[in-house]
C-alpha positions, 0 to 999 in steps of 0.5 A, spaced: 593 362 790 588 358 795 588 350 794 581 351 791 577 350 785 571 354 782 565 350 783 563 351 775 569 346 774 565 341 777 559 338 773 553 339 776 551 331 774 555 326 777 558 321 772 557 314 772 563 310 775 564 303 775 562 299 780 566 300 787 563 294 791 560 293 798 566 296 802 564 303 799 556 302 800 558 301 808 563 306 808 562 312 812 565 319 810 567 326 812 568 332 807 572 337 810 573 343 805 571 351 806 568 351 799 561 350 798 561 348 791 566 343 793 562 340 798 556 340 794 559 336 789 563 331 793 556 330 797 552 329 790 558 324 788 558 320 795 551 320 798 548 315 793 554 310 794 555 311 801 552 309 808 553 316 811 556 322 808 558 328 813 561 335 811 565 340 815 567 347 813 573 348 817 577 343 821 574 345 828 568 343 825 571 337 823 574 335 829 568 336 833 565 331 828 570 326 829 570 326 836 562 324 836 562 319 830 567 314 826 569 315 819 572 310 815 575 316 810 576 323 811 576 327 805 581 334 806 582 340 803 589 342 804 589 350 804 583 353 808 583 359 813 586 359 819 590 352 819 591 348 813 589 341 812 596 337 813 598 341 820 591 339 822 591 332 820 598 331 824 595 334 830 589 329 830 594 323 828 598 325 835 591 325 840 588 318 837 585 319 830 586 312 825 581 314 819 584 314 812 585 321 810 585 323 802 588 329 801 585 334 796 590 339 793 592 344 787 599 342 787 602 336 785 609 337 787 614 333 790 614 336 797 606 337 798 607 329 797 612 328 802 608 332 807 602 329 806 605 322 807 609 324 813 602 327 816 599 320 815 595 321 809 594 315 805 592 318 798 591 325 795 587 327 788 589 333 784 584 339 783 580 339 778 578 332 778 572 328 776 567 323 780 570 317 778 578 319 780 575 321 787 571 314 788 577 310 785 581 313 791 576 312 796 576 304 794 583 303 794 583 306 801 578 302 803 581 295 800 587 297 803 584 298 810 580 292 809 586 287 807 590 290 813 585 289 818 584 282 816 591 280 816 592 283 823 586 279 825 588 272 822 595 273 825 592 274 832 587 269 831 592 264 829 596 266 835 590 266 840 586 260 837 591 255 834 588 249 838 581 251 836 582 251 828 579 244 827 573 245 831 572 252 831 566 253 826 561 248 830 559 244 836 559 237 835 555 232 839 548 230 841 549 229 848 543 233 853 549 237 855 551 239 848 544 240 846 542 245 851 548 249 850 546 250 842 539 251 844 541 257 849 546 260 844 540 260 838 536 263 843 541 269 845 545 269 838 540 274 835 540 279 841 546 284 843 546 281 850 553 280 853 555 273 854 559 269 859 561 262 857 564 258 863 567 251 863 573 248 864 579 248 859 578 245 852 571 244 853 569 248 847 568 255 850 571 258 843 567 253 839 560 256 842 563 263 842 564 262 834 557 259 834 554 265 837 557 270 832 555 265 826 547 265 828 547 273 830 546 279 825 554 280 825 556 274 822 558 277 816 563 281 820 569 280 824 570 275 829 576 277 834 578 272 839 583 274 845 587 270 850 587 275 856 592 270 859 596 270 853 598 277 853 603 280 857 600 285 862 604 291 860 602 290 853 594 288 854 592 295 854 595 297 848 593 291 844 586 292 846 585 299 845 590 301 841 596 307 842 598 313 839 605 314 836 610 316 842 605 313 847 610 308 850 618 306 848 618 303 841 611 306 839 614 309 832 607 309 829 600 309 832 595 303 831 588 301 832 587 296 837 583 289 837 576 293 840 577 297 833 579 291 829 572 288 831 568 294 830 561 291 827 563 284 829 564 280 835 570 281 840 571 274 844 575 275 851 577 268 853 580 267 860 577 274 862 579 272 870 587 273 867 585 281 866 590 286 870 585 290 875 587 297 871 585 294 865 578 291 868 577 298 870 578 300 863 574 295 860 568 296 864 568 303 862 568 301 854 562 296 856 558 301 859 559 307 854 561 303 847 568 307 847 575 306 848 581 311 849 587 309 845 594 309 850 596 316 850 590 319 846 586 325 848 580 322 844 575 317 845 573 312 839 566 310 838 566 302 838 560 297 835 560 291 838 558 284 841 562 282 847 563 275 849 567 273 855 569 266 857 573 263 863 575 257 867 576 260 873 571 261 879 570 269 878 566 269 884 572 266 888 576 272 884 571 277 886 572 275 894 579 275 893 579 282 890 582 280 884 576 281 879 572 287 880 565 286 883 562 291 878 565 288 872 563 281 874 556 283 874 556 287 868 559 281 864 554 276 867 548 277 864 547 271 860 551 265 862 553 259 858 556 253 862 560 248 858 559 241 860 566 236 861 567 231 855 566 225 860 559 227 861 557 228 854 557 220 853 558 218 846 559 225 843 567 223 845 566 218 839 563 223 834 569 228 835 574 222 835 572 220 828 572 228 826 579 228 829 581 222 826 579 224 819 581 231 819 588 230 822 590 224 818 589 229 812 592 235 815 598 230 817 598 226 811 598 219 815 593 213 814 587 214 818 586 209 824 580 205 825 576 207 831 576 199 834 571 197 839 576 197 844 579 204 843 571 206 843 570 203 850 577 206 853 575 212 850 568 212 853 571 210 860 577 215 861 576 221 864 578 226 859 581 232 864 583 236 859 577 235 855 576 236 848 583 238 847 586 232 850 582 228 845 585 232 840 592 231 842 591 224 843 588 222 836 594 226 833 599 222 837 596 216 835 596 218 828 603 219 828 605 213 832 600 209 828 596 206 833 592 208 839 596 208 846 593 204 852 588 209 856 588 208 863 584 212 868 587 219 869 592 219 875 587 224 878 582 219 879 587 215 883 586 214 891 580 219 891 576 219 897 568 219 897 569 226 900 573 229 895 571 235 891 572 237 884 577 242 887 581 236 890 581 233 884 583 238 880 589 240 885 592 233 885 591 232 877 595 239 876 600 237 882 601 230 879 602 233 872 608 238 875 611 232 878 611 228 871 614 234 868 620 235 873 617 242 876 616 245 869 610 249 869 610 251 861 610 243 859 605 242 865 600 247 862 601 244 855 599 237 857 594 240 861 591 244 856 591 251 860 596 257 860 601 257 864 598 263 868 593 259 870 597 254 873 601 259 877 594 262 879 592 255 882 599 254 885 599 261 888 592 260 891 593 253 894 600 256 897 595 262 901 590 256 903 
């Protein structure tokens, strides 16, 4: 007995369903069924409620459509000529197919349910069914997937951007440097252009990236920050592009990568100079084709993303040293924004300090300290080698101790010669901090507000020099 039902069992008039929310309105659906009556019924039910509805009469046509388009939900008939839906679904999962699938079946036995779960179906509906049943099944899948993505992005964001939680939504200050940054962001935000944000560690590169996202037409979609230096090199490709089941040891399930989780929104790749060369080549292809291939997959997935990159390294020097691809550098360096150092931002340091005092006191449950005139003068005269991050850490330490520590000019400024360059001062400061930490590179990186990878890269660079 074929797993289909007569078209006459489905009323020509689509029943009025409850409000299923904006997720359904933005969704793209693929219907796979060999019976024209069923395809017509589902298309009439969904077309007015969804952003896109496509149909395929067999699994070969369905596979071709999946290769070209991205679908949120696939509604799949089980018994069809040639190959049943579950066999086809299992094959597709193995080569990189991540959309949710709702199986249509005329059999409600336990064996079919177990097979459906093993093959990767998220839900199934029993024929014959009414319009509100399939709409409810689709809504459940969309809501579950939305929550999964939100949780994944939030967990990743907390790991990658915990230092920026207080300032991540806005650029603070009225200095000429920060006003220039705001003006540039306002001009470029509505455009699809990729942006490269440069500046020293702790200068607010992620804050600028979030401002770009907030002012763009993607503001309601995901902003996904990725610290390229914080992900082990052997894992970064799978983290970015995803992987299929069995792609490597421990990959017991397939998983979408950060590119697909950011679909429709903004992907922020921080410390882009730390990407391994092999991953750089795959990133270049993703930028040019707007497609990604999960690790172990035979299929590429289309992505719609706004790319924002950031670095505290001199990418031109890395290109000259052969550690950063020249073609990738020219591809991402379309629109460049340079973040000013805190010491060059005048009274912005006072405005930032006041904000940190207020927010951190509330967060820590401690009394707020008054920013005295002596403290203000000290803040204005200090060099802030760690920029905004160093200021935040100092305010937190002061609230815990109940007083501001005595602030002296940074050790990096001592014994400076008139001919010293910024690179000389940076080298001296990093080496002095390492000495104070008894050579502990992780602790030195924490105090400096940079990654351990950056410290190691600088040391290797100086040794070669």
